[in-house]
N, C-alpha and C positions, 0 to 999 in steps of 0.2 A: 501494499500498499504506498502509497508517494505521501510524502510528507507536505504538510499544508505551511505557507510562509505566513509566520505569525506579522509581519509588518504590512502584508499587502492585507491581510484580513481587516488587521487595525486600521489601516487606513480606508480601505471600502467603507469601514461602520462609521469612522468619522464623518464621513461625508453624505453617507447613507444608511440612517442609524438602522441593524438588523441586518443587513446582508453581508456584511463581513461574519454573521456565524453561517446565513447558508452558505458560502464559500466555502467554512469550513467543514460542513457536512450535516448542521443539524437545519435542513431545507423549513419546515413548516413552523418551527420556532425563529427562524431569522424574517422568514414572511412574514407571519404574525406580529413581531417586533416592528417592523418595517412598516405594513398596512397602518397599527395603531398611530405612527408617528404623524404618516403623512394624512389619516384621518383629523388626528389633534392638530395638526400644524394648520388645516384648513379651514377646522372651526375656528382658531386662534385668529384667522384673517375678519373673522365675523364678529368675535366676542372677544374684543382686549381684555385681558383682564393677567392680574400677576401672575394668579394661580395655577393658569391654565399654563402658562409661558413656563413656571417651576416644574410643573406635572412631565411637559415634554423635556424640559433640560433633565430631570431625573431619568427620563425612558432614556435619553440618549446616553447619558453613563452607564444605566444597566446593559444597553447594547455595547456597548466596548467594553465592558466587564467580561460580560458573559462570553462575546468575542475571544478576548484572553484566555477564558476558561475550555470554551469548546475546543480551540485548536490546541490546545498545552493536551487535552483528554485525547484529542484525533491523531497527534504525534507521540500519544504512549507516556506523555511524563503526568 
């Protein structure tokens, strides 16, 4: 099984929340996080609220953290 590059996975997740997880192999979780981020961002266009911004930021941080964990597991670490 080919190793996944941690830097590439984190870079993908940095710009597209969750898709680094899909790159690492957990497609269902990655696409779910990406879809949630897209939906929340569209909602935030119409509902400008600090709370929603915090939720989006926390989802992005979780996506980065989970990307690191999934790549580490995939690579046998």
